[in-house]
C-alpha positions in Angstrom: 132.0 -168.2 89.7 129.6 -165.0 90.6 128.7 -163.3 87.3 129.9 -159.9 87.4 128.6 -157.1 85.6 131.2 -155.2 83.4 130.0 -151.5 82.4 131.7 -150.3 79.2 130.9 -147.1 76.6 130.0 -149.9 74.2 128.9 -152.8 76.4 126.5 -152.2 78.8 125.6 -155.3 79.9 128.2 -158.0 79.5 129.2 -160.4 82.7 132.2 -162.7 83.8 131.4 -166.1 84.1 132.9 -169.9 83.5 132.8 -171.9 80.4 132.6 -174.9 79.6 133.6 -177.0 76.8 130.5 -179.3 75.1 130.2 -181.8 72.5 128.1 -180.4 70.1 126.9 -176.6 70.1 123.3 -176.4 72.6 120.3 -173.6 71.3 118.3 -171.8 73.1 115.7 -174.1 74.7 117.9 -176.9 75.0 118.1 -178.8 78.5 120.4 -181.1 79.3 122.2 -183.1 82.2 125.6 -181.9 81.4 128.7 -184.2 83.0 131.5 -182.5 84.5 134.9 -183.5 86.3 134.2 -183.4 90.3 137.3 -180.9 90.6 136.0 -178.6 88.1 132.5 -178.8 89.4 133.4 -177.9 92.8 135.8 -175.0 91.6 132.8 -173.9 89.7 130.4 -174.3 92.8 132.4 -173.2 95.4 132.4 -169.9 94.0 128.9 -169.5 93.0 126.7 -166.9 94.8 123.3 -169.7 93.9 124.1 -173.0 93.8 120.8 -173.5 92.4 121.2 -171.0 89.6 125.2 -171.4 88.5 125.6 -169.3 85.4 128.0 -170.9 83.1 128.8 -170.9 79.2 128.8 -174.2 77.3 131.1 -173.8 74.3 131.8 -176.3 71.4 135.5 -176.0 70.2 136.3 -173.0 71.6 134.0 -171.2 68.9 133.5 -167.3 69.6 130.0 -167.9 70.3 128.1 -170.3 72.8 125.4 -170.6 75.0 124.7 -169.0 78.6 123.3 -171.9 80.6 121.9 -171.8 84.3 122.9 -174.8 86.0 121.2 -176.3 89.0 124.4 -177.9 91.6 121.8 -178.7 94.3 120.6 -181.3 91.6 123.8 -182.9 91.0 124.3 -186.6 91.2 127.6 -188.8 90.4 127.5 -190.7 87.2 130.1 -192.0 85.8 133.3 -190.3 87.3 131.5 -187.4 86.4 129.0 -184.4 88.3 125.8 -184.5 86.1 123.5 -181.3 87.1 120.3 -180.0 84.9 121.4 -177.0 83.0 119.0 -175.1 80.9 120.2 -172.8 78.3 118.7 -169.3 78.2 120.8 -167.4 75.9 123.7 -166.8 73.5 127.1 -164.9 74.1 130.3 -163.8 72.3 133.8 -163.9 73.9 135.1 -161.2 74.2 138.4 -162.4 75.8 138.9 -165.4 72.9 141.4 -167.7 74.7 143.4 -170.3 72.5 142.2 -173.6 72.3 143.4 -175.9 75.6 142.5 -179.6 76.7 140.2 -180.6 79.5 136.4 -179.7 79.7 136.9 -176.2 81.8 137.6 -173.8 78.5 138.2 -170.5 81.2 137.0 -170.0 84.5 136.3 -166.2 84.6 135.2 -165.7 81.0 133.9 -161.8 80.1 130.9 -162.3 77.5 128.7 -160.1 75.9 125.3 -160.9 74.9 124.2 -162.1 71.6 120.5 -161.4 70.4 119.2 -160.7 67.1 119.0 -157.7 65.1 115.6 -157.2 63.7 115.1 -156.8 60.1 112.8 -156.0 57.5 111.0 -159.4 55.7 111.1 -161.2 59.2 107.8 -161.5 59.8 107.2 -163.0 55.8 109.9 -165.4 56.5 108.6 -166.6 60.2 105.2 -167.2 57.8 107.1 -169.4 55.4 109.2 -171.5 57.7 105.6 -171.7 59.8 103.8 -173.1 56.9 107.0 -175.5 56.1 106.7 -176.9 59.3 103.1 -177.5 59.0 102.9 -178.9 55.9 105.6 -181.4 56.7 103.8 -182.4 60.3 100.6 -183.0 58.4 102.6 -185.0 55.2 103.9 -187.0 58.1 101.0 -187.7 60.2 99.2 -188.8 56.6 101.7 -191.4 56.2 102.1 -192.3 60.0 101.2 -196.1 60.5 98.1 -197.5 62.3 98.7 -198.1 65.6 102.1 -196.4 65.7 103.7 -196.5 69.1 103.1 -194.4 72.2 106.8 -192.8 72.0 106.4 -191.8 67.9 103.1 -189.9 69.3 105.0 -188.3 72.4 107.9 -187.0 70.1 105.4 -185.6 67.8 103.5 -183.9 70.3 106.7 -182.3 72.2 107.9 -181.0 69.0 104.7 -179.5 68.4 104.3 -178.0 71.8 108.1 -176.5 71.4 107.2 -174.8 67.9 103.5 -173.6 68.7 104.9 -172.4 72.1 106.5 -169.1 70.5 104.4 -169.2 67.4 102.5 -165.7 66.5 99.3 -167.0 67.1 99.9 -167.9 70.5 98.2 -165.1 72.7 100.4 -166.2 75.6 104.1 -166.3 73.1 105.3 -163.4 74.3 104.7 -164.1 78.0 106.4 -167.5 77.4 109.4 -165.9 75.9 109.4 -163.0 79.0 109.5 -166.1 81.5 112.6 -167.6 80.1 114.6 -164.1 81.2 116.3 -165.2 84.4 117.0 -162.0 86.9 120.3 -160.6 85.7 120.5 -162.1 82.5 117.5 -160.2 80.5 120.1 -158.7 78.1 121.0 -162.1 77.0 117.5 -163.2 76.6 116.0 -163.9 73.0 113.1 -162.5 71.5 109.8 -164.3 70.7 110.6 -164.7 67.3 113.9 -165.4 67.9 113.2 -168.2 69.6 110.6 -169.9 67.5 113.3 -170.0 64.9 115.4 -172.2 67.3 112.4 -174.3 68.2 111.9 -174.7 64.0 115.7 -175.6 64.0 115.5 -178.6 66.4 112.1 -180.1 64.6 114.2 -180.1 61.4 115.9 -183.8 60.9 119.2 -184.5 62.0 120.5 -181.1 62.9 124.4 -181.3 62.6 126.6 -180.2 64.2 128.1 -177.6 61.3 125.0 -176.0 61.1 123.9 -176.0 64.8 127.1 -174.2 65.2 126.3 -171.7 62.5 122.5 -170.9 63.5 123.7 -170.2 66.9 126.3 -167.9 65.8 124.3 -165.9 63.4 122.4 -162.6 64.5 119.9 -162.9 62.3 116.4 -164.4 62.7 115.9 -164.3 58.9 119.0 -166.4 58.4 118.0 -169.0 60.7 114.1 -168.8 59.6 115.4 -169.1 55.9 117.5 -171.8 56.5 114.4 -174.3 58.6 112.0 -173.2 55.7 114.2 -174.8 53.1 115.0 -178.0 55.2 111.1 -178.2 56.2 110.1 -178.4 52.7 112.1 -180.7 51.6 111.6 -182.9 54.7 107.5 -182.2 53.9 107.9 -182.9 50.2 110.1 -186.2 50.7 107.0 -187.4 53.4 104.3 -186.6 50.7 106.1 -188.2 47.6 106.3 -191.6 50.5 102.8 -190.8 51.2 
């Protein structure tokens, strides 16, 4: 479905796109190979302007907030009776026309959605520093107790997490450019700020982020709320790691 702009007095940057059901909330920066029933896939792609950049929404249990994604239909493969195509989460949205729950993968074929981005608040900078420090302390505590000769897979996971967090950290001189690179043409209004992206990277760094917490972090428009959550979780995990060391 071609994402068509809606112009209104209050929502100048809304758009229309298909919305598909997802098993757990996706956060900005997530990338998955999304499996779609062939009939639904054909319906969406047949109306897309560019099959390599199909704008879709992914939503958990018909919640009001969801994740705006760009799906590359040109790289689709058949997997177990479903069409699996890579999808990158580029922003968040709120439904303007909430529909009643329905069964199946397709929640809506032509849903109106508006950007959901964080509103800057006083104290965001200090909360960012606390959350980032909690992540650093937990990382150091875990490295101290890491056994010698640990597997390459564990080291690779740690390096991936570190790369995701430091990519948007305040001390990275390229952080603003990295955030800007995640703004696809035509979807700039849905793009997250550097600090917002860092908060999501820190959320993903916490252990066993459950569906309920992920949904809440996705829906809030407060970076401070997200950073406070991350600081608490990461501090507890760091203390637990230090106690074992």
